[in-house]
N, C-alpha and C positions, 0 to 999 in steps of 0.2 A: 574480659581477658579470655583469649582462646585457650581451650583445653582439648586434649586428644580424647575422644570418646569412641567406644567400640561401635562400629557401623552395623546397622541391622542387616546389611547385605552380607555380612560375614557370618550370620547366625548358622547357616547350613554347614559351613566349613567348621565352625566351632563345635556344633553338635556332633559331627563326625569325629573330631579330635577327642571329644569326651568319651564317645563310644569306644574308640580304639584304645585310649590311655586310661580310662576309668576316672580320671580327675584332672583338673588343670592346676599345675604347680605354680605358685606365685614366684616371681623372681626373687633371688636372694637380696637381702638388704645391702645397701651400700656399706662398704667397709671403710670407716673414716680413718683407720690407721694405715691403710695402703696409700701409696702415692696417687694412684688414679682415683680412689675413693675420696681422698683429701681434696683433690681438684673438683670433684663432683659436688661435694657438700658446700664448698666455698662458692661455686657457681650458683647453686640453688639459693644460697643466702644473699649473695651480691646481685645476682641477676636471674638467669635461667639456664637450664641445660640446653635449651634451644638457642641457636645462633640468631642474632638480630631480632630478639624479642624484647621490646622496651619494658622496663620496670621502673617504679617510682617509690622513693622513700619520702616520707613526710615526718617532720618533727617540730616540737614546740617546747619552749622553755623560757629561762630568764637570764639576764646578764647583770653582773655586779662589778663594782669597783672595789679595790683594796688599796688603801694608802696607809702607811704606818702612822699611828697616832690618831686616827679618826675611824668612826664607824663605817662599815661597808655600806655602799649606796646601791639600791636597786635602780639601775639606770634605764633599762628598757626590757621589754619582753621580746621573745624571738619566735619567728615563724619561718621554717626552712623546708626546702624540697630539693631532691636530687633525682634527675631522670637519667637513666643509664641503659646500656645494653652490652652484651658480650659477644665475642666471636672466638672460635677455636683457633689456637695457634700451636705450632709444633716446633720442637727443637731437637736436633740430632742427639744431644746428650740428656737434656732435661725431660724429654718426652712430650706428651700432650698437655697443654695448658690453656689459658684463656687470656684475652685482652678485654679490658673494660673501658668503655668510653662514656663520659657523662658530662653534664653541665648542671650547675646548681644556683639556687637563689636563697639568700638569707635576709629576711626583713627585720629591721629594728622597729619595734612597736612602742607606743606610749605605754608606760607601765600601769596606768590607771584606766585608760579608755581602750587599749588594744588597737588604736588607729595607727596607720603607718606614719612614722615620724618623718617629717620633712626638714625640721630644724631641731637642733639639740641645744638647749640652754645650758652651757657648760658651767658647772658650779665652781670650777677651779680657776678658769681664765676670765669668766664674766662675758665671754663672747657667745654669739649665736652661730653655731656651726651648721653648715649644710650637711645633711646626713647622706652618706653614700652607702647604699645597701650592697650586699654581696651579690655579684652576678658573674660568677666565674665560669668561663667557657674557653677551653675545656678543662675538665678534671679527669684525666685518664690514668689508667694503670695497665702496664704492659709486662706481663710475666707471672701470671698466676699458675705456677707449677707445683708439683708435689715432689720434685727432686731438685737438688742444688746444682751448681755449675759443674760439679764432678760426677753428677748422675746418682748421687746417694740420696736415699729418702730424706725428705725435709718436711716432716709432718708434725703439727701441733695438736696434741690430743684434745678432744672435747671434754668439757666438764659436764656432769649430769647430776641432777637432783630430782628424784621422783618423776622421771619421764620428761623433764625439761632440760634441754641442752643449753650450755653457755659457752660463749667464745669472746675473749677479751683481748684487746691490743692497745698498746701505748705507742704513740708516734712522737718522739722528741724532735723538735724542729730547731735548727740552728744554722742559719745561712746568711750570706751577705744581703743586706736590705737594699732592694733596687732603688729606693728613694734616697740612699746615701750618696756621698760624693766619692772622689777618687782616693781618699786617704783613710778609709775605714780601718785598715790594718793598724793605723797609728792612733786613731781617736775613737775607735769603736763604731758601731753602726750595724751590728748584726741583728737579725730577727730571731728572737728566742721565745719559743712557745711549746706547749705540749697538747696534743689531741689524744683523747681517750675514748675508745669505742667499746661498748659491750653489746653483743648480740645474743638473743635467746629465742627459743621456740620449742615446739613439740618434737621430741626425738623421733618418734615413729614416722612423722611426716617428713622430717629431714632425710631419713635413711631410706625412704620409699623411692626406688628407682623409677616407678611409674609416674611420679609427680615431678615435673621439670622445675617447679618453682616452690619455694617455701616462704610463707608470709611471716618473716621474722620480725621480732621487736628489737628496738635499738635504743641504747642510752648513749649520749654524747656529752663529754665534758671538755672544755677548752680553757687552758690557762695561758694568757698571752699578754703582750704589751698593749699599750693604748692603741686604739684604732687610729689609722692615719688621718681620717677626716676630723678627728677630735682636736687636732693641732696642739698636742700636748708637749711636743718637743722632748726634752730630757727630764721632765718632771717625774719624781719618784712615784711608783704605783704600778698596778697591773689590773687586768680584767679577768674574771672567770665566768664562764657560761655553763649552764647545766640544762640539758634538754632530753626529752624522751620522744619516741615515735615508733613508726613501723613501716614496713613495706605495704603499700596499698594496692588495690586491684585495678584502679583506673584513675584518670586525671580528675574526674568529678569528685573524688573523695578528698581532694585537697581542701583546705579551709577556704571560705568565701573570700577572705582578705587576700590570700595568695592567688587565687584564680583571677580576681579582679586586677591585681597588680601585674600579673603575667600578661593578661590581655591588653593592658594599657601600655606597659613599658618593656616587656620581655617576651614578645610573641613566639620567638624561636625556641623558647624553653618548654614548649609543649612536647618536644621530641628530643631524643639524645643526639649527639653528633654522629656522623657516619662511622662505621666500624673501621674504615681505613684512614681515620683522622690521624695526622702526624704532627699537629701543632703542639708547641710547648704548652705546658699547663699554665693556667691563669691563677693568680693568688690575689688576696685583697690588696697587696702592695703593688703588684704589676698593674692591676686594674686602676688603682688610685693614681699611679704614675701617668697612665694614659690620659686620665681626666685632667690632672694638673698641667700636663704638657700641652693640652688643647685649650687651656684657659688663656685669656688675654694676660699679658705679663703684668699689667697694673694690678690684677687681682692677687698676685703673689708677692706684692711688695711688703716689706716688714711693717708690722703693726706697732704703733707707739702708745 
C-alpha cells in the first residue's frame, strides 16, 4: 500500500521552517460533525481520501436456515471480499462528495471442510443444486455527501467507547424480483431482505487528516429469502448470515481459498471497476437471471 512519506529532500526547508516558527503544528483533527468532515471519515472508512486508490475488504462467517417448526441448520460457511475505489464528485447544492465503485465475491463453503461448494445437497427438496457463488460486478454507490438535496447538513454522529469509534447502518431491501414474471403486483414476487453493517476502529486514526486510509473492522449480517440457486420456490423459511472482517492492506492478505478461486474463475476481481463506471448494479438475482437465461431450455423444465 502506498503511503505519503516526508521526503529527505525537504529536510532543509523543514529545518528552516522550524527555525522561523519554533515548532511544527499538527493539522487539526477531522471534525466528523461537519459536512466536509463527515465525507472525509466515510471516505477513509469505505476507501481512501486519495482518488483512484484501490482498497479491499475481506470477511468470513456462517450461513444458517430458519424454518418454523425445525432447528436452524448451519448450511455453509462464508468467505467474501470487496475491492473498491473512490473518486471525488461535486454538486452545486450538496457540495463535495465521493463516488464509490466496487465488485465483490462471496463464496459458499462446506461447513465442515471449508472447501468451496460446487453442489448443495438440499435437505428440503432432496435435489442436488449447483451452487452459484456471488460475483457481483459492479456494486457502486454514487452520492457520498455531507449535505442533503437542499444543502442542509446531513451528518450521522459517530459512537465512541474508550477510543474506539462505531458506525452502524441498516439497509432494508424490498424491490421487484427480476426472476419474477409480469404479474408480481397481483401474486407477489418481491425480494425482501435486510443488510446490517457495523464498522469500527481507532478514533485517533480515523480523525487524523494525514492518514488517507483507516483500516476499519466490519461486521455484516444479512437476513434474506432463500438463495435463487437453491430452487426453493415459495417454501416457508429464510436465511441469515453473520460475518466479520476488516479492510486489508493488499490482495495477498485474502484467504488462500479466495485467492485461488479468483485466479481460477474471477480474474478481473483483482481490481475495482473504473471510476467512470456507469453500469447498473448487479445483485444475486440479476446475476442468477443471466445464468438461467443462458442455460439450454431443457435444463429449466419442471421437475417431477
